[in-house]
C-alpha positions in Angstrom: 118.4 176.4 105.0 116.0 176.6 108.9 113.6 174.4 110.2 109.9 174.7 109.3 107.6 174.8 112.6 103.7 173.3 112.3 101.7 173.9 115.0 99.0 171.2 115.4 95.9 172.5 118.4 92.4 172.4 119.7 90.8 175.1 117.4 91.0 178.1 117.3 94.4 177.4 119.2 97.1 177.2 116.7 95.8 179.9 113.9 96.3 182.7 117.3 99.6 181.6 117.4 100.2 181.5 113.9 99.1 185.1 114.5 101.2 186.1 116.9 104.2 184.7 115.6 103.9 186.3 112.3 103.2 189.9 114.7 106.4 189.9 116.2 108.7 187.9 113.3 106.6 189.5 109.4 109.4 187.3 107.9 107.7 184.1 109.5 105.2 183.0 107.1 106.7 180.8 104.7 108.2 178.6 107.5 104.7 178.5 110.2 102.2 176.7 109.4 98.6 176.2 111.6 96.8 173.5 111.7 93.4 174.2 113.8 91.9 170.7 115.7 87.9 170.4 114.5 85.9 169.4 117.5 84.7 166.9 115.5 86.8 166.0 112.7 88.6 162.6 113.1 91.8 162.3 113.8 92.7 159.9 110.9 91.6 163.2 108.3 94.2 165.9 110.9 96.4 163.1 110.0 95.5 163.6 106.1 95.4 167.7 106.6 98.8 167.9 109.0 100.7 165.5 106.2 100.3 168.1 103.3 101.1 170.8 105.2 104.4 168.6 106.8 105.1 168.8 102.5 104.0 171.5 102.1 106.4 173.8 104.1 109.4 171.8 102.3 112.5 172.2 104.4 114.9 169.6 106.0 113.9 170.1 109.5 109.9 170.3 110.9 109.4 171.4 114.9 106.5 169.9 115.2 104.3 172.4 118.5 100.7 171.0 119.9 98.9 171.8 123.0 97.9 169.0 125.3 99.8 165.5 125.8 97.6 163.0 125.3 94.6 165.1 123.2 93.7 164.8 119.5 96.6 167.3 118.4 99.5 165.7 120.0 98.5 162.3 119.1 97.7 162.7 115.5 101.2 164.6 115.5 102.8 161.7 117.1 101.9 160.0 114.3 103.4 162.0 111.9 106.7 162.8 113.5 110.1 160.5 112.2 112.1 161.6 115.5 114.7 162.2 112.3 114.1 165.2 110.2 111.1 166.3 112.5 110.1 166.4 115.9 107.5 167.0 118.5 107.0 169.0 121.1 103.8 169.6 123.6 102.3 172.4 126.3 103.0 175.0 123.3 103.3 178.6 124.3 103.5 181.9 122.5 107.5 181.9 124.4 107.9 178.5 123.3 106.6 179.9 119.8 108.8 182.8 119.9 111.6 181.1 121.1 111.8 178.9 118.1 110.7 181.2 115.5 114.4 183.3 116.8 116.6 180.2 116.3 114.9 178.5 113.7 118.1 178.7 111.3 120.1 176.9 113.1 120.1 172.5 113.2 117.1 170.4 114.3 118.5 169.8 118.1 118.7 172.7 119.2 115.4 174.7 118.0 113.6 171.9 120.3 116.0 172.4 122.7 115.8 176.5 122.4 112.0 175.8 122.2 111.3 174.5 125.0 113.7 176.3 127.8 112.0 179.3 126.4 108.5 177.5 127.0 109.2 177.2 130.9 110.5 180.2 130.9 108.4 181.9 129.9 105.9 180.7 132.9 106.4 182.1 135.9 104.0 184.0 138.7 104.6 187.6 139.1 104.7 189.1 142.3 102.5 191.7 142.8 103.1 195.1 145.2 101.7 197.6 146.5 102.5 201.2 145.3 105.3 202.2 148.1 104.9 205.4 150.4 101.2 205.0 150.5 98.9 204.6 153.3 95.8 202.6 152.5 93.0 204.6 153.5 89.5 203.7 153.7 87.7 203.7 150.9 84.7 206.0 152.6 87.5 208.6 153.3 86.4 211.7 151.5 89.9 213.3 151.5 90.8 215.4 148.2 94.3 213.9 147.3 93.3 210.1 147.8 93.7 210.8 143.4 97.1 212.7 143.3 100.1 211.6 143.3 
């Protein structure tokens, strides 16, 4: 049986991430659940909703992903996970989620490791270079060849 994934994040991030995962992995709908934490909702209410979703997933192991360490979604998740059948990773991003979904058939420890690695490798600065072999022109030049390559 595969590991399920429960997203708990500030509204509307959890559901948006789930929709992105479904876009890439159309078959993951039964194993990925989302809980958007509303601004004025009490943590106890959020915890009760999270417990219901966890029970509905019905798997032996669950990876819980939250957005910001120390914020309400993470605090609720810390009360939800047991460290044995469920684990918590915070700082969720789309590369992390996609990696977790990709490897959800592996043991929970492996899914956690792959999710963290996927999330960190998915964050990078991309260098933007000027087009090669093109000199920069003054924007007021009236050369008819400006728009040709």
